[in-house]
C-alpha positions in Angstrom: 133.5 120.7 72.4 132.2 120.6 68.7 135.8 120.6 67.3 136.8 117.7 69.5 133.6 115.8 68.6 134.2 116.5 64.9 137.8 115.3 65.2 136.7 112.0 66.8 134.0 111.6 64.2 136.3 112.3 61.3 138.7 109.8 62.6 135.9 107.3 62.7 134.9 108.3 59.2 138.6 107.8 58.0 138.7 104.4 59.6 135.6 103.5 57.8 137.1 104.5 54.5 135.9 108.1 54.0 138.6 110.3 52.5 140.0 112.9 54.9 142.9 114.3 52.9 142.8 117.4 50.8 140.5 117.1 47.8 141.4 118.3 44.2 139.3 121.5 45.0 142.0 122.4 47.6 139.6 122.0 50.4 140.1 119.3 53.1 137.4 116.7 53.8 136.9 118.5 57.1 136.2 121.8 55.3 133.8 119.9 52.8 132.1 118.2 55.7 131.6 121.4 57.6 130.2 123.1 54.6 127.8 120.2 54.0 126.6 120.3 57.6 126.2 124.2 57.4 124.2 123.9 54.1 121.8 121.3 55.6 121.4 123.4 58.8 120.8 126.6 56.8 118.2 124.7 54.7 116.5 123.3 57.9 116.4 126.7 59.5 114.7 128.2 56.4 112.2 125.4 56.4 111.3 125.6 60.2 111.2 129.5 60.6 108.0 129.4 58.7 106.9 132.9 59.6 110.5 134.3 58.6 110.8 136.3 61.8 114.3 135.0 62.6 113.0 133.1 65.6 112.2 129.5 66.1 108.9 129.2 67.9 106.9 126.3 69.1 104.3 127.0 66.4 107.2 126.7 63.8 107.7 123.2 65.2 104.0 122.5 64.8 104.2 123.4 61.1 106.5 120.4 60.6 103.8 118.1 61.8 101.1 119.9 59.9 103.2 119.8 56.6 104.4 116.1 57.0 101.2 114.5 58.3 99.9 113.2 54.9 96.9 111.4 56.3 96.0 114.3 58.7 95.7 112.0 61.7 97.6 114.4 64.0 100.8 112.3 63.9 103.7 111.9 61.6 104.9 108.4 60.9 108.5 107.4 60.2 107.5 106.8 56.6 105.9 110.2 56.3 108.8 112.0 57.9 111.4 110.2 55.7 109.4 110.8 52.6 109.1 114.5 53.1 112.7 115.1 54.6 114.5 113.2 51.9 112.2 113.9 49.0 114.7 116.1 47.2 117.7 113.8 48.0 117.3 110.1 48.8 120.8 110.1 50.2 119.3 111.9 53.2 117.2 108.8 54.3 119.6 107.8 57.0 119.7 111.4 58.4 115.9 111.6 58.1 115.5 108.4 60.1 117.9 109.7 62.8 116.0 113.0 63.0 112.8 111.1 63.3 114.1 109.3 66.3 115.2 112.6 67.7 111.8 114.1 67.4 109.9 111.1 68.6 110.5 112.0 72.2 108.3 109.3 73.8 109.5 106.6 71.3 106.1 105.5 70.2 106.8 105.4 66.5 104.9 108.7 65.8 105.7 112.4 66.1 103.0 114.4 67.8 102.5 118.0 69.0 103.5 116.7 72.4 106.8 115.3 71.1 107.6 118.5 69.2 106.9 120.6 72.4 109.2 118.4 74.4 111.9 118.6 71.7 111.6 122.3 71.5 112.3 122.5 75.3 115.4 120.2 74.7 116.9 122.6 72.1 116.0 125.7 74.1 119.4 125.3 76.0 119.2 128.6 77.8 115.6 127.9 79.1 114.2 131.3 78.1 111.3 129.9 76.2 112.7 130.8 72.8 115.2 129.1 70.5 117.5 131.6 69.0 119.3 130.9 65.8 122.6 130.3 67.6 121.0 127.6 69.8 119.4 126.0 66.8 122.6 126.0 64.8 124.7 124.7 67.7 122.3 121.9 68.5 121.6 120.8 65.0 125.4 121.0 64.0 126.0 118.3 66.6 123.0 116.3 65.5 123.8 116.5 61.8 127.4 115.7 62.3 126.6 112.5 64.1 124.0 111.6 61.6 126.4 112.3 58.7 129.0 110.1 60.2 126.4 107.3 60.7 125.4 107.8 57.0 129.1 107.5 56.0 129.4 104.3 58.1 126.5 102.8 56.4 127.7 103.7 52.9 131.2 102.3 53.7 129.7 99.1 55.0 127.4 98.8 52.0 130.3 99.5 49.6 132.5 97.0 51.4 129.8 94.3 51.2 129.2 94.7 47.4 132.7 95.6 46.3 133.7 93.1 43.5 137.2 92.6 45.0 135.5 91.4 48.3 133.4 88.8 46.5 136.4 86.7 45.4 137.9 86.5 48.9 
């Protein structure tokens, strides 16, 4: 399923102007894209497995809220989430905004412990009360792939709008 989704998304990326041919490094855009997604998921896993026990537990989800809640009001706003998630790389703003929407399960504009508990149930695909690394990787590979393509779309649209050749037409 993921491979089919990725092919469709890469076709969309190609239509939007993203390169899909072999790069000078000898890797295809697909290989580079998959490596980028893997890198981001590995970084996310390291960030959320806060007790480093190799399991993603509900209390690990709660650490996200604790770490990102700057004003300590028990909620994480969109601005707080984007600020922390994309702090090291502003290019991740679109992805951060998409993840915020994923985590905000009740769509009230804030992430709370209740939202995170509901989200945890969503990614526990085998319903055993624990999120194994394989469930985590599978779920976030799909989410990150979609968000990266949305980001590519936004970049292609922005580039097309401000491209000097387009101004004279």
